[in-house]
C-alpha positions in Angstrom: 1.9 -20.2 20.4 -0.8 -21.7 18.3 -0.3 -21.6 14.4 -2.5 -19.6 12.2 -3.5 -23.0 10.6 -4.7 -24.4 14.0 -6.8 -21.2 14.4 -9.0 -22.5 11.5 -8.7 -26.2 12.3 -6.1 -26.9 9.7 -3.2 -28.1 11.7 -1.4 -31.4 10.7 1.2 -33.5 12.4 4.1 -33.3 9.9 5.4 -31.1 7.1 4.9 -34.0 4.7 1.3 -34.3 5.5 0.9 -30.4 5.2 2.5 -30.4 1.7 0.4 -33.4 0.6 -2.7 -31.6 1.8 -1.8 -28.4 0.0 -1.2 -30.2 -3.3 -4.6 -31.9 -3.0 -6.4 -28.7 -2.2 -4.6 -26.6 -4.9 -6.4 -28.9 -7.5 -9.8 -28.4 -5.8 -9.7 -24.8 -5.1 -11.1 -21.8 -7.0 -8.5 -20.6 -9.4 -7.8 -16.8 -9.3 -5.4 -15.8 -12.1 -2.8 -13.1 -11.7 0.0 -11.7 -13.8 2.6 -13.5 -11.8 0.8 -16.9 -11.3 -2.4 -17.7 -9.6 -4.2 -18.4 -6.3 -6.0 -21.6 -5.6 -8.5 -20.6 -3.0 -9.9 -23.4 -1.0 -12.8 -22.5 1.3 -14.7 -24.5 3.9 -18.4 -24.5 4.8 -17.5 -22.6 8.1 -15.6 -19.8 6.5 -12.0 -21.0 6.8 -10.0 -20.4 3.7 -6.5 -21.3 2.3 -5.0 -19.0 -0.4 -2.6 -21.3 -2.0 0.0 -19.5 -4.2 1.4 -21.1 -7.4 3.3 -19.7 -10.4 2.4 -20.4 -14.0 4.5 -23.6 -13.9 2.2 -24.8 -11.1 5.1 -24.7 -8.6 3.8 -24.2 -5.1 5.1 -20.8 -3.7 3.3 -20.5 -0.4 -0.1 -20.5 1.4 -1.9 -17.9 3.6 -4.8 -18.9 5.8 -7.8 -16.6 6.1 -11.3 -16.5 7.5 -14.1 -15.1 5.4 -16.3 -13.5 8.1 -18.7 -10.6 8.4 -16.2 -7.8 9.2 -15.7 -4.9 6.9 -13.2 -2.1 7.6 -12.8 1.1 5.7 -9.1 1.4 5.2 -6.9 4.2 3.9 -4.1 2.2 2.2 -0.9 4.2 2.3 2.0 2.0 1.3 3.2 -1.6 0.6 5.6 -2.9 3.2 8.5 -4.6 1.6 9.4 -7.9 3.2 12.4 -10.0 2.1 10.6 -13.3 2.7 7.5 -12.5 0.5 7.1 -14.3 -2.8 5.5 -12.5 -5.8 1.9 -13.4 -4.7 2.3 -12.1 -1.1 2.0 -8.6 0.2 1.5 -6.5 3.2 0.1 -3.0 3.6 0.3 -0.1 6.0 -3.1 1.5 6.4 -5.3 3.8 8.5 -8.6 2.6 9.9 -11.8 4.6 9.1 -10.2 7.5 7.2 -11.9 10.8 7.8 -12.9 13.4 5.1 -11.9 11.0 2.4 -8.2 11.4 3.4 -6.4 8.0 3.5 -3.9 9.0 6.3 -6.5 10.7 8.5 -8.3 8.0 10.5 -8.8 6.4 13.9 -5.3 4.7 14.0 -2.6 3.1 11.7 -2.3 -0.6 11.3 -0.6 -3.2 9.2 -2.3 -6.3 7.6 -1.1 -9.1 5.3 -3.3 -9.0 2.1 -4.4 -12.5 0.9 -5.4 -11.3 -2.5 -2.4 -9.0 -3.0 -1.6 -10.1 -6.6 -5.3 -10.2 -7.6 -5.7 -6.5 -7.0 -2.8 -5.8 -9.2 -1.2 -2.3 -8.7 -3.1 -0.1 -6.4 -2.9 3.7 -7.0 -1.6 4.5 -3.5 -2.7 6.1 -1.4 -6.3 5.0 -1.8 -9.3 4.1 0.3 -10.8 0.5 0.1 -13.1 -1.8 2.0 -11.2 -4.6 3.8 -12.4 -7.8 5.4 -10.2 -8.3 8.4 -9.3 -11.4 10.3 -7.4 -11.6 13.6 -5.4 -14.9 14.2 -4.8 -15.3 17.9 -1.3 -15.4 19.3 -2.4 -15.0 22.9 -5.7 -14.2 24.5 -7.5 -13.8 27.8 -11.4 -13.9 28.3 -13.5 -12.1 30.8 -17.2 -12.7 31.6 -18.2 -9.0 31.4 -16.8 -5.5 31.2 -17.1 -5.4 35.0 -15.1 -8.6 35.4 -12.5 -7.2 32.9 -12.1 -3.8 34.8 -11.9 -5.6 38.3 -8.9 -7.5 37.0 -6.9 -4.7 35.5 -3.9 -3.0 37.2 -4.8 0.2 38.9 -1.9 2.0 37.3 -2.7 1.2 33.7 -6.4 0.6 32.8 -7.2 -0.2 29.1 -10.7 0.2 27.9 -12.9 -2.7 26.7 -12.5 -1.4 23.2 -8.8 -0.6 22.8 -6.5 -1.1 19.8 -2.7 -0.7 19.5 -0.8 -1.4 16.3 2.0 -3.0 18.1 3.7 -4.3 15.0 4.3 -0.7 13.7 6.6 0.2 16.7 10.3 -0.4 16.8 11.6 -2.3 19.9 12.8 0.1 22.6 11.0 3.0 20.7 10.0 5.6 23.3 7.9 7.5 20.8 4.1 7.3 21.0 3.9 7.4 17.2 4.3 4.5 14.8 7.3 4.1 12.6 6.8 5.0 8.9 9.2 2.3 7.9 11.8 4.9 6.8 14.4 2.8 8.6 15.1 0.1 6.1 16.5 -2.2 8.9 13.1 -2.3 10.5 10.1 -4.2 9.1 6.7 -3.4 10.4 4.6 -6.4 11.1 0.8 -7.3 11.1 0.8 -7.8 14.9 -1.8 -5.8 17.0 -2.9 -5.8 20.6 -6.6 -5.1 21.2 -9.4 -5.6 23.5 -13.1 -5.9 22.5 -16.6 -7.0 23.3 -17.9 -10.4 22.1 -20.9 -9.8 19.9 -21.1 -13.5 18.7 -19.2 -16.7 18.7 -19.3 -20.2 17.4 -17.3 -23.4 17.7 -16.6 -24.7 14.2 -15.4 -28.0 12.9 -13.3 -27.9 9.8 -14.8 -30.6 7.5 -11.5 -31.3 5.9 -9.6 -32.2 9.0 -12.4 -32.8 11.6 -10.6 -30.4 13.9 -12.3 -27.7 16.0 -11.7 -23.9 16.1 -13.6 -20.9 17.4 -14.8 -17.9 15.6 -15.5 -14.7 17.6 -17.1 -11.6 16.3 -15.4 -8.8 18.2 -16.4 -5.1 18.5 -13.2 -3.2 19.2 -12.1 0.4 18.8 -12.5 1.2 15.0 -14.9 -1.5 14.1 -15.6 -5.2 14.0 -12.9 -7.8 13.5 -13.5 -11.5 12.9 -11.2 -13.3 15.4 -10.2 -17.0 15.0 -8.9 -18.9 18.0 -7.2 -22.4 18.4 -9.1 -24.5 21.0 -6.0 -24.7 23.2 -6.8 -21.1 24.2 -10.3 -21.8 25.3 -10.3 -22.7 29.0 -13.7 -21.4 30.0 -17.1 -21.0 28.1 -17.5 -17.9 26.0 -20.2 -15.4 26.7 -22.0 -12.8 24.6 -21.0 -9.3 25.9 -17.9 -10.8 27.5 -14.5 -9.2 26.8 -11.4 -10.5 25.1 -7.9 -9.0 25.3 -4.8 -10.4 23.5 -2.2 -10.3 20.8 -3.2 -11.0 17.3 -2.0 -11.2 13.7 -4.1 -9.2 11.1 -4.8 -10.7 7.7 -7.1 -8.8 5.3 -8.8 -9.2 1.9 -9.3 -6.1 -0.1 -12.8 -6.0 -1.6 -11.9 -5.6 -5.3 -15.3 -4.2 -6.5 -15.3 -1.4 -4.0 -13.3 1.7 -4.7 -13.9 4.9 -2.6 -13.0 8.2 -4.3 -10.1 10.2 -2.6 -10.1 14.0 -2.7 
């Protein structure tokens, strides 16, 4: 499986090279101060970003890759997902896409996303409705030339639409229920994984100017809205086509737009 870093052209050969790169970029990035430390946000000309996490003593805590694209989801943010491995500048949320009637938990479907600016937004008054820029990092993907090509290659017993979304990271293994888990079982951690299909609205092959390595950005129209999808070149076997279809497994990472606050009834 390709790493999230290779999906934005940021892969390096060794851990030492990676840490050396992060230390250099942490001095060059935009400083975003938080109560628990700060982010150093490095951004490329092509939209790729690294949110480098440091404490007030300038100790490196971690890093989250992101792609600042054109997507914008309305999300009803319900709760924070507690993860044992998170540092104080990391956070993951359980949310609903496109909440109806200004009710955060009444939308198209639930999903989970890692929030790159988690500490910047401080404490949210949950539940709430926010605008979220959403990026999908590719874990596995298939490409089809057109909707007809996609449908012709589906199994007859199970046909998924060309705009399908499943919050696979919200379901327990071996769970026979058709409803996502609400994380009430403390031994189970929901993840930011999702399975979706979508129509290719636009795409571009980018070269990360820092590493001179290529990656692909695809603007995907799926059920619920548009998601910026980034793909490592190892997944691209054939040429992409506008109005083609993608289907795959992805990891969702989002940035809450801090200046936008939608009132909740």
